[in-house]
MARBA-3410 file (N, C-alpha, C, O; in Angstrom, 1 decimal):
208
-8.8,66.4,108.9,-9.5,65.2,108.2,-8.9,64.9,106.9,-8.8,65.8,106.0 ~ -8.5,63.7,106.7,-7.9,63.4,105.4,-8.9,63.2,104.3,-10.1,62.9,104.6 ~ -8.5,63.3,103.1,-9.4,63.2,101.9,-10.0,61.7,101.9,-9.3,60.8,102.1 ~ -11.3,61.7,101.8,-12.0,60.4,101.7,-12.4,59.9,103.1,-13.2,58.9,103.1 ~ -11.9,60.5,104.2,-12.3,60.1,105.5,-13.7,60.6,105.8,-14.0,61.7,105.6
-14.6,59.7,106.4,-15.9,60.1,106.7,-16.0,60.6,108.1,-15.3,60.1,109.0 ~ -16.7,61.6,108.4,-16.9,62.2,109.7,-18.0,61.4,110.5,-18.9,60.9,109.9 ~ -17.8,61.4,111.8,-18.8,60.7,112.6,-20.0,61.5,112.8,-21.2,61.0,112.8 ~ -19.8,62.9,112.9,-21.0,63.8,113.0,-20.6,65.2,112.6,-19.5,65.7,113.0 ~ -21.4,65.8,111.9,-21.2,67.2,111.5,-22.5,68.0,111.6,-23.5,67.5,111.1
-22.6,69.1,112.3,-23.8,69.8,112.6,-23.8,71.2,112.1,-22.9,72.0,112.3 ~ -24.8,71.5,111.4,-25.0,72.9,110.8,-26.3,73.4,111.3,-27.4,72.8,111.2 ~ -26.3,74.7,111.8,-27.6,75.4,112.1,-27.7,76.5,111.1,-26.7,77.3,110.8 ~ -28.8,76.6,110.5,-29.1,77.7,109.5,-30.2,78.6,110.0,-31.3,78.1,110.4 ~ -30.0,79.9,110.0,-31.0,80.8,110.5,-31.1,82.0,109.6,-30.2,82.3,108.8
-32.2,82.7,109.9,-32.5,83.9,109.1,-33.9,84.3,109.3,-34.5,84.0,110.4 ~ -34.5,84.9,108.3,-35.9,85.3,108.4,-36.7,84.6,107.3,-36.1,84.3,106.3 ~ -38.0,84.5,107.5,-38.9,83.9,106.5,-38.7,84.6,105.1,-38.7,85.8,105.0 ~ -38.6,83.7,104.1,-38.5,84.3,102.7,-37.1,84.3,102.2,-36.9,84.7,101.1 ~ -36.1,83.9,103.0,-34.7,84.0,102.6,-34.2,82.7,102.0,-33.0,82.6,101.7
-35.0,81.7,102.0,-34.5,80.4,101.4,-33.8,79.5,102.3,-32.9,78.7,101.9 ~ -34.2,79.6,103.6,-33.5,78.8,104.6,-33.7,77.3,104.4,-32.8,76.4,104.5 ~ -35.0,76.9,104.2,-35.4,75.5,104.0,-34.7,75.0,102.8,-34.2,73.8,102.8 ~ -34.7,75.8,101.7,-34.0,75.3,100.5,-32.6,75.0,100.7,-32.0,74.0,100.3 ~ -31.9,75.9,101.5,-30.5,75.7,101.8,-30.3,74.4,102.6,-29.3,73.7,102.3
-31.1,74.2,103.6,-31.0,73.0,104.4,-31.2,71.8,103.6,-30.5,70.8,103.8 ~ -32.2,71.8,102.7,-32.4,70.6,101.9,-31.3,70.3,100.9,-30.9,69.2,100.7 ~ -30.7,71.4,100.3,-29.6,71.2,99.4,-28.4,70.6,100.1,-27.8,69.7,99.6 ~ -28.1,71.1,101.3,-27.0,70.5,102.0,-27.3,69.1,102.5,-26.4,68.3,102.5 ~ -28.5,68.8,102.8,-28.9,67.5,103.2,-28.7,66.5,102.1,-28.2,65.4,102.2
-29.2,66.9,100.9,-29.1,66.1,99.7,-27.6,65.8,99.3,-27.2,64.7,99.0 ~ -26.8,66.9,99.5,-25.4,66.8,99.1,-24.7,65.8,100.1,-23.9,64.9,99.6 ~ -25.0,65.8,101.4,-24.5,64.9,102.3,-25.0,63.5,102.1,-24.2,62.5,102.2 ~ -26.2,63.3,101.7,-26.8,62.0,101.4,-26.1,61.4,100.2,-25.7,60.2,100.3 ~ -25.9,62.2,99.2,-25.2,61.6,98.0,-23.7,61.3,98.3,-23.1,60.6,97.5
-23.2,61.9,99.3,-21.8,61.6,99.7,-21.7,60.4,100.5,-20.6,60.0,100.9 ~ -22.8,59.8,100.9,-22.8,58.5,101.6,-23.1,58.6,103.1,-22.9,57.6,103.8 ~ -23.5,59.8,103.6,-23.7,60.0,105.0,-25.2,59.7,105.4,-26.1,59.7,104.6 ~ -25.3,59.3,106.7,-26.7,59.4,107.3,-27.0,60.9,107.4,-26.1,61.7,107.8 ~ -28.2,61.2,107.2,-28.6,62.7,107.2,-29.9,62.9,107.9,-30.8,62.1,107.8
-29.9,63.9,108.7,-31.2,64.4,109.3,-31.3,65.9,109.1,-30.4,66.7,109.5 ~ -32.4,66.3,108.5,-32.7,67.7,108.3,-33.8,68.1,109.2,-34.9,67.5,109.1 ~ -33.6,69.0,110.2,-34.6,69.3,111.2,-35.7,70.2,110.6,-35.5,70.9,109.6 ~ -36.9,70.1,111.3,-38.0,71.0,110.9,-37.6,72.4,111.2,-36.8,72.7,112.1 ~ -38.2,73.3,110.5,-38.0,74.7,110.8,-38.7,75.1,112.0,-39.9,74.7,112.2
-38.0,75.8,112.9,-38.6,76.3,114.2,-38.7,77.8,114.1,-37.8,78.4,113.6 ~ -39.8,78.3,114.7,-39.9,79.8,114.7,-41.1,80.1,113.7,-41.8,79.3,113.2 ~ -41.2,81.4,113.4,-42.2,81.9,112.6,-41.7,81.9,111.1,-40.9,82.7,110.8 ~ -42.3,81.0,110.3,-41.8,80.8,109.0,-42.4,81.8,108.0,-42.0,81.8,106.8 ~ -43.3,82.6,108.4,-43.9,83.6,107.5,-42.8,84.7,107.1,-41.8,84.8,107.9
-43.0,85.4,106.1,-42.0,86.4,105.7,-41.6,87.3,106.8,-42.5,87.9,107.4 ~ -40.4,87.5,107.0,-39.8,88.4,108.0,-39.8,87.8,109.5,-39.4,88.5,110.4 ~ -40.3,86.6,109.6,-40.3,86.0,111.0,-39.0,85.2,111.1,-38.4,84.7,110.2 ~ -38.5,85.1,112.4,-37.3,84.4,112.7,-37.4,82.9,112.4,-38.4,82.3,112.8 ~ -36.4,82.3,111.7,-36.5,80.9,111.3,-35.2,80.2,111.6,-34.1,80.8,111.5
-35.3,78.9,112.0,-34.1,78.2,112.3,-34.3,76.8,111.7,-35.3,76.2,111.9 ~ -33.2,76.2,111.1,-33.3,74.8,110.6,-32.0,74.2,110.9,-31.0,74.8,111.2 ~ -32.0,72.8,110.9,-30.8,72.0,111.3,-30.5,71.0,110.2,-31.3,70.4,109.6 ~ -29.2,70.9,110.0,-28.7,69.8,109.1,-27.6,69.1,109.8,-26.6,69.6,110.3 ~ -27.9,67.8,110.0,-26.9,66.9,110.7,-26.6,65.7,109.8,-27.4,65.1,109.2
-25.3,65.4,109.7,-24.9,64.3,108.9,-23.6,63.7,109.4,-22.8,64.3,110.1 ~ -23.4,62.4,109.1,-22.2,61.7,109.6,-22.5,60.2,109.6,-23.5,59.8,109.1 ~ -21.6,59.5,110.2,-21.7,58.0,110.3,-22.7,57.6,111.5,-23.3,56.6,111.5 ~ -22.7,58.5,112.5,-23.5,58.3,113.7,-24.4,59.5,114.0,-24.1,60.2,114.9 ~ -25.5,59.6,113.2,-26.4,60.7,113.4,-27.8,60.2,113.6,-28.3,59.4,112.8
-28.5,60.6,114.6,-29.8,60.0,114.9,-30.9,61.1,115.0,-31.9,61.1,114.3 ~ -30.8,62.0,115.9,-31.8,63.1,116.1,-31.7,64.2,115.1,-30.6,64.4,114.5 ~ -32.8,64.8,114.8,-32.8,65.9,113.8,-32.4,67.2,114.3,-31.8,68.0,113.5 ~ -32.6,67.5,115.6,-32.2,68.8,116.1,-30.8,68.8,116.6,-30.4,67.9,117.3 ~ -30.1,69.9,116.3,-28.7,70.1,116.8,-28.8,70.6,118.3,-29.5,71.6,118.6
-28.2,69.9,119.2,-28.2,70.3,120.6,-27.4,71.7,120.8,-26.5,72.0,120.0 ~ -27.8,72.5,121.7,-27.1,73.7,122.0,-25.6,73.4,122.3,-25.3,72.4,123.0 ~ -24.7,74.2,121.7,-23.3,74.0,122.0,-22.7,73.0,121.1,-21.5,72.6,121.4 ~ -23.4,72.4,120.1,-22.9,71.3,119.3,-22.7,71.6,117.8,-22.2,70.8,117.1 ~ -23.1,72.8,117.4,-23.0,73.1,116.0,-21.6,73.4,115.6,-20.9,74.2,116.2
-21.1,72.8,114.5,-19.8,73.1,113.9,-19.9,74.5,113.3,-18.9,75.3,113.3 ~ -21.0,74.8,112.6,-21.2,76.0,111.9,-22.6,76.5,112.1,-23.5,75.8,112.0 ~ -22.7,77.8,112.3,-24.0,78.5,112.2,-23.9,79.4,111.0,-23.1,80.3,110.8 ~ -24.8,79.1,110.0,-24.9,79.8,108.8,-26.1,80.7,108.9,-27.3,80.3,108.9 ~ -25.9,82.0,108.9,-26.9,83.0,109.1,-27.2,83.9,107.9,-26.2,84.5,107.4
-28.4,84.0,107.5,-28.8,84.8,106.3,-29.0,86.2,106.7,-29.2,87.1,105.8 ~ -29.1,86.5,108.0,-29.3,87.9,108.5,-28.5,88.0,109.8,-28.6,87.2,110.7 ~ -27.7,89.1,109.9,-26.7,89.1,111.0,-27.3,89.1,112.4,-26.7,88.4,113.2 ~ -28.3,89.7,112.7,-28.8,89.7,114.1,-29.4,88.3,114.5,-29.4,88.0,115.7 ~ -29.8,87.5,113.5,-30.2,86.2,113.7,-29.1,85.3,114.1,-29.2,84.3,114.9
-27.9,85.6,113.7,-26.7,84.9,114.1,-26.5,85.1,115.6,-26.1,84.2,116.3 ~ -26.7,86.3,116.1,-26.6,86.6,117.5,-27.7,85.9,118.3,-27.4,85.5,119.4 ~ -28.9,85.8,117.7,-30.0,85.2,118.4,-29.7,83.7,118.7,-30.2,83.2,119.7 ~ -29.0,83.0,117.8,-28.9,81.6,117.9,-27.4,81.1,118.1,-27.1,80.0,117.8 ~ -26.6,82.0,118.5,-25.1,81.7,118.7,-24.9,80.7,119.7,-23.9,80.0,119.8
-25.9,80.5,120.6,-25.8,79.5,121.7,-25.7,78.1,121.2,-25.4,77.2,121.9 ~ -26.1,77.9,119.9,-26.0,76.5,119.3,-24.6,76.2,118.9,-24.3,75.0,118.7 ~ -23.7,77.1,118.8,-22.4,76.9,118.2,-21.4,76.4,119.3,-21.4,76.9,120.4 ~ -20.6,75.4,119.0,-19.6,74.9,119.9,-18.5,75.8,120.1,-18.2,76.7,119.2 ~ -17.7,75.7,121.1,-16.5,76.4,121.3,-15.5,76.1,120.2,-15.3,75.0,119.8
-15.0,77.2,119.5,-14.1,77.0,118.4,-14.9,76.8,117.1,-14.2,76.6,116.1 ~ -16.2,76.9,117.1,-17.0,76.7,115.9,-17.0,78.0,115.1,-16.3,79.0,115.5 ~ -17.7,78.1,114.0,-17.7,79.2,113.1,-19.1,79.7,112.9,-20.1,79.0,112.7 ~ -19.2,81.0,113.0,-20.5,81.7,112.6,-20.2,82.5,111.3,-19.4,83.4,111.3 ~ -20.9,82.0,110.3,-20.7,82.6,108.9,-22.0,83.3,108.6,-23.1,82.7,108.5
-22.0,84.6,108.4,-23.2,85.4,108.2,-23.2,86.3,107.0,-22.2,86.9,106.7 ~ -24.4,86.5,106.4,-24.6,87.6,105.5,-24.6,88.9,106.3,-25.1,88.9,107.4 ~ -23.9,89.9,105.8,-23.8,91.1,106.6,-24.9,92.1,106.4,-25.0,93.2,107.0 ~ -25.8,91.8,105.4,-26.9,92.8,105.0,-28.0,92.6,106.0,-28.7,91.6,106.1 ~ -28.3,93.7,106.8,-29.4,93.6,107.9,-30.8,93.7,107.3,-31.0,94.4,106.3
-31.7,93.1,108.0,-33.1,93.3,107.8,-33.7,93.8,109.1,-34.1,92.9,109.9 ~ -33.7,95.1,109.4,-34.0,95.5,110.7,-35.5,95.1,111.1,-36.4,95.3,110.3 ~ -35.7,94.6,112.3,-37.0,94.3,112.8,-37.9,95.5,113.0,-37.4,96.6,113.0 ~ -39.2,95.3,113.1,-40.1,96.4,113.3,-39.7,97.3,114.4,-39.9,98.6,114.3 ~ -39.3,96.8,115.5,-38.9,97.6,116.7,-37.8,98.6,116.4,-37.9,99.7,116.8
-36.9,98.2,115.5,-35.8,99.1,115.1,-36.3,100.1,114.2,-36.0,101.3,114.3 ~ -37.2,99.7,113.2,-37.7,100.7,112.3,-38.6,101.8,113.0,-38.6,102.9,112.5 ~ -39.2,101.4,114.1,-40.0,102.3,114.9,-39.2,103.1,115.9,-39.8,104.0,116.5 ~ -37.9,102.8,115.9,-37.1,103.6,116.9,-37.2,103.1,118.3,-36.8,103.8,119.2 ~ -37.8,101.9,118.5,-38.0,101.4,119.9,-36.8,100.5,120.3,-36.7,100.2,121.5
-35.9,100.2,119.4,-34.7,99.4,119.7,-33.6,99.8,118.8,-33.8,100.3,117.7 ~ -32.4,99.4,119.1,-31.2,99.7,118.2,-30.7,98.4,117.7,-30.9,97.3,118.2 ~ -30.1,98.5,116.5,-29.6,97.3,115.8,-28.1,97.3,116.0,-27.4,98.2,115.8 ~ -27.6,96.2,116.6,-26.1,96.1,116.9,-25.2,96.1,115.7,-25.6,95.7,114.6 ~ -24.1,96.7,115.8,-23.1,96.8,114.7,-22.4,95.4,114.6,-22.5,94.6,115.5
-21.8,95.2,113.4,-21.1,93.9,113.3,-19.9,93.8,114.3,-19.7,92.7,114.7 ~ -19.3,94.9,114.7,-18.3,94.8,115.7,-18.8,94.4,117.0,-18.2,93.6,117.7 ~ -20.0,94.9,117.4,-20.6,94.5,118.6,-21.0,93.0,118.6,-20.9,92.3,119.6 ~ -21.5,92.5,117.4,-21.8,91.1,117.3,-20.6,90.3,117.5,-20.6,89.2,118.1 ~ -19.5,90.7,116.8,-18.2,90.0,116.9,-17.7,89.9,118.3,-17.3,88.8,118.8
-17.9,91.0,119.1,-17.4,91.0,120.5,-18.2,89.9,121.3,-17.6,89.3,122.1 ~ -19.5,89.8,121.1,-20.3,88.9,121.8,-20.0,87.4,121.4,-19.8,86.5,122.2 ~ -20.0,87.2,120.0,-19.8,85.9,119.5,-18.5,85.3,119.8,-18.3,84.1,120.2 ~ -17.4,86.1,119.6,-16.1,85.6,119.8,-15.7,85.7,121.3,-15.0,84.8,121.9 ~ -16.1,86.8,122.0,-15.7,87.0,123.4,-16.4,86.2,124.3,-15.8,85.6,125.2
-17.7,86.1,124.2,-18.5,85.4,125.2,-18.8,83.9,124.8,-19.0,83.1,125.7 ~ -18.8,83.6,123.5,-19.1,82.2,123.1,-18.0,81.5,122.5,-18.1,80.3,122.2 ~ -16.8,82.1,122.3,-15.6,81.4,121.9,-15.7,80.9,120.5,-15.0,79.9,120.1 ~ -16.6,81.5,119.6,-16.7,81.1,118.2,-16.1,82.1,117.3,-16.0,83.3,117.7 ~ -15.7,81.8,116.1,-15.2,82.7,115.1,-16.4,83.3,114.4,-17.3,82.6,113.9
-16.3,84.6,114.1,-17.4,85.3,113.4,-16.9,85.9,112.1,-15.9,86.6,112.1 ~ -17.5,85.5,111.0,-17.2,86.1,109.7,-18.4,86.5,109.0,-19.4,85.8,109.0 ~ -18.4,87.7,108.4,-19.6,88.2,107.7,-19.2,88.9,106.4,-18.1,89.6,106.4 ~ -20.0,88.8,105.4,-19.8,89.5,104.2,-21.2,89.7,103.5,-22.2,89.1,103.9 ~ -21.2,90.6,102.5,-22.5,91.0,101.9,-22.8,89.9,100.8,-22.6,90.2,99.6
-23.4,88.9,101.3,-23.8,87.8,100.3,-24.9,88.2,99.4,-25.0,87.8,98.2 ~ -25.8,89.1,99.9,-26.9,89.6,99.0,-26.3,90.4,97.8,-26.9,90.2,96.7 ~ -25.3,91.2,98.1,-24.7,91.9,97.0,-24.1,91.0,95.9,-24.3,91.2,94.7 ~ -23.5,89.9,96.4,-22.9,88.9,95.4,-24.0,88.2,94.7,-23.9,87.9,93.5 ~ -25.2,88.0,95.3,-26.3,87.3,94.7,-26.8,88.2,93.5,-27.2,87.7,92.5
-26.9,89.5,93.8,-27.4,90.4,92.8,-26.4,90.4,91.6,-26.8,90.4,90.4 ~ -25.1,90.3,91.9,-24.1,90.3,90.9,-24.2,89.0,90.1,-23.9,89.0,88.9 ~ -24.6,87.9,90.7,-24.8,86.6,90.0,-26.0,86.7,89.1,-26.2,85.8,88.2 ~ -26.9,87.6,89.4,-28.1,87.7,88.5,-29.4,87.6,89.1,-30.5,87.9,88.5 ~ -29.5,87.2,90.4,-30.8,87.1,91.1,-30.5,87.1,92.6,-29.8,86.3,93.2
-31.2,88.0,93.3,-31.0,88.2,94.8,-31.5,86.9,95.5,-31.0,86.7,96.6 ~ -32.3,86.1,94.9,-32.8,84.9,95.5,-31.7,83.9,95.7,-31.8,83.0,96.6 ~ -30.6,84.0,95.0,-29.5,83.1,95.2,-28.6,83.4,96.3,-27.5,82.9,96.4 ~ -29.0,84.3,97.2,-28.2,84.7,98.4,-27.9,83.4,99.2,-26.8,83.3,99.7 ~ -28.8,82.5,99.3,-28.6,81.3,100.1,-27.5,80.4,99.4,-26.7,79.8,100.1
-27.4,80.4,98.1,-26.4,79.6,97.4,-25.0,80.3,97.5,-24.0,79.6,97.6 ~ -25.0,81.6,97.6,-23.7,82.3,97.9,-23.2,81.9,99.2,-22.0,81.6,99.3 ~ -24.1,81.8,100.2,-23.6,81.4,101.6,-23.2,79.9,101.6,-22.3,79.5,102.3 ~ -23.9,79.1,100.8,-23.5,77.7,100.8,-22.1,77.5,100.1,-21.3,76.8,100.6 ~ -21.9,78.3,99.1,-20.6,78.3,98.5,-19.5,78.6,99.4,-18.4,78.0,99.5
-19.8,79.7,100.2,-18.8,80.1,101.2,-18.6,79.0,102.3,-17.5,78.8,102.7 ~ -19.7,78.4,102.7,-19.6,77.4,103.7,-18.7,76.2,103.3,-18.0,75.7,104.2 ~ -18.6,75.9,102.0,-17.8,74.8,101.6,-16.3,75.0,101.7,-15.5,74.1,101.6 ~ -15.9,76.3,102.0,-14.5,76.6,102.1,-14.1,76.7,103.6,-12.9,77.0,103.9 ~ -15.0,76.5,104.5,-14.7,76.6,105.9,-13.8,75.4,106.4,-14.0,74.3,105.8
-13.0,75.6,107.4,-12.1,74.6,107.8,-12.8,73.3,108.2,-13.8,73.3,108.9 ~ -12.3,72.2,107.7,-12.9,70.8,108.1,-14.3,70.6,107.6,-14.9,69.6,108.0 ~ -14.8,71.4,106.6,-16.1,71.0,106.1,-16.0,69.7,105.3,-15.1,69.6,104.4 ~ -16.9,68.7,105.6,-16.6,67.4,105.1,-17.0,67.1,103.6,-16.5,66.1,103.0 ~ -17.7,68.0,103.0,-18.2,67.8,101.6,-17.4,68.7,100.7,-17.1,69.9,101.0
-17.0,68.2,99.5,-16.2,69.0,98.6,-17.1,70.0,97.9,-18.3,69.8,97.7 ~ -16.5,71.1,97.6,-17.3,72.2,96.9,-17.9,71.7,95.6,-19.0,72.1,95.3 ~ -17.1,71.0,94.8,-17.6,70.6,93.5,-18.8,69.6,93.7,-19.7,69.6,92.9 ~ -18.8,68.8,94.7,-19.9,67.8,95.0,-21.1,68.6,95.3,-22.2,68.3,94.8 ~ -21.0,69.6,96.2,-22.2,70.4,96.6,-22.7,71.2,95.4,-23.9,71.3,95.2
-21.8,71.7,94.7,-22.2,72.5,93.5,-23.0,71.7,92.5,-24.0,72.2,91.9 ~ -22.6,70.4,92.3,-23.3,69.6,91.3,-24.7,69.2,91.8,-25.6,69.2,91.0 ~ -24.8,69.0,93.1,-26.2,68.8,93.7,-27.1,70.0,93.4,-28.2,69.8,93.1 ~ -26.5,71.2,93.6,-27.3,72.4,93.4,-27.7,72.5,91.9,-28.8,72.8,91.6 ~ -26.7,72.2,91.0,-27.0,72.2,89.6,-28.1,71.4,89.1,-29.0,71.8,88.3
-28.3,70.2,89.7,-29.3,69.3,89.3,-30.6,69.5,90.1,-31.6,68.9,89.7 ~ -30.6,70.3,91.1,-31.7,70.5,92.0,-32.6,71.7,91.6,-33.8,71.8,91.8 ~ -31.9,72.8,91.0,-32.6,74.0,90.7,-33.3,73.9,89.3,-32.8,73.1,88.5 ~ -34.3,74.7,89.0,-34.9,74.8,87.7,-33.8,75.1,86.7,-32.9,75.9,86.9 ~ -34.0,74.5,85.4,-32.9,74.7,84.4,-32.7,76.2,84.1,-31.5,76.6,83.9
-33.7,77.0,84.2,-33.5,78.5,83.9,-32.7,79.2,85.0,-32.2,80.3,84.8 ~ -32.6,78.6,86.1,-31.9,79.2,87.3,-30.5,78.7,87.5,-29.8,79.1,88.4 ~ -30.1,77.7,86.7,-28.8,77.0,86.9,-27.6,78.0,86.8,-26.8,78.1,87.6 ~ -27.6,78.8,85.7,-26.5,79.8,85.5,-26.3,80.7,86.7,-25.2,80.9,87.1 ~ -27.4,81.3,87.1,-27.3,82.3,88.2,-26.8,81.6,89.5,-26.0,82.2,90.2
-27.3,80.4,89.7,-26.9,79.7,91.0,-25.5,79.2,90.9,-24.8,79.3,91.9 ~ -25.0,78.8,89.8,-23.6,78.4,89.7,-22.7,79.6,89.9,-21.6,79.5,90.5 ~ -23.1,80.8,89.3,-22.3,82.0,89.5,-22.3,82.4,91.0,-21.3,82.8,91.5 ~ -23.5,82.3,91.6,-23.6,82.7,93.0,-22.7,81.8,93.9,-22.1,82.3,94.8 ~ -22.7,80.5,93.6,-21.9,79.6,94.4,-20.4,79.9,94.2,-19.7,80.0,95.2
-20.0,80.2,93.0,-18.6,80.5,92.8,-18.2,81.8,93.5,-17.1,82.0,94.0 ~ -19.1,82.8,93.5,-18.8,84.1,94.2,-18.7,83.9,95.7,-17.9,84.5,96.3 ~ -19.5,83.0,96.2,-19.4,82.7,97.6,-18.1,82.0,98.0,-17.5,82.3,99.0 ~ -17.7,81.1,97.1,-16.4,80.4,97.3,-15.3,81.4,97.3,-14.4,81.4,98.2 ~ -15.3,82.3,96.4,-14.3,83.3,96.3,-14.2,84.2,97.5,-13.2,84.5,98.0
-15.4,84.6,97.9,-15.5,85.5,99.1,-14.9,84.8,100.3,-14.2,85.5,101.1 ~ -15.3,83.6,100.5,-14.7,82.8,101.7,-13.2,82.7,101.6,-12.6,82.8,102.7 ~ -12.7,82.3,100.5,-11.3,82.2,100.3,-10.5,83.5,100.7,-9.5,83.4,101.3 ~ -11.1,84.6,100.3,-10.5,85.9,100.6,-10.5,86.1,102.1,-9.5,86.6,102.7 ~ -11.6,85.8,102.8,-11.8,86.1,104.2,-10.9,85.1,105.0,-10.3,85.5,106.1
-10.9,83.8,104.6,-10.2,82.8,105.3,-8.7,82.8,104.9,-7.9,82.0,105.5 ~ -8.4,83.6,103.9,-7.0,83.7,103.4,-6.5,82.3,102.9,-5.4,81.9,103.2 ~ -7.3,81.7,102.1,-7.0,80.4,101.5,-6.2,80.5,100.3,-5.8,79.5,99.7
END
């Protein structure tokens, strides 16, 4: 995609567990796309939105976007705040799409009780890449958020990383500016640092 060219449709699925800032991330990306001149649809959260419940949200933007929900197999990117949630919703990603995940697990109750096992990142990669034909990339976004000054900024770390993915239609600086004017003044510094750390991490993984 050449600079300045508008995309017809771009689909993002965001998932994780309640309390991780999934809705905030969806709204920030939606506002960034709107300010870039796109039609935007941000889907309702589906699933259990209480803390530790599985949550999914949709961000769709482009010149021809109508419905709010991303159809299965149509997401350009799955952005996951918890690794096993990426596995839960990988069916939304198109062939050749990208699954970008925080690598820090939040084991469900069944795992904590010893009633189930938690898959390793290698096992997740084998399923996501082998069975679904999508690229899987994971890094410890939560650690970078702590480095930025507040673990709550994990979602912004992941958004920063997202802006570096191939063919992402919005510029990193544009998204960053939307975040800057959207968060409370006292939180600006930590969020800006979190965004930059996410950008850096993605560049290293993508070898940009």
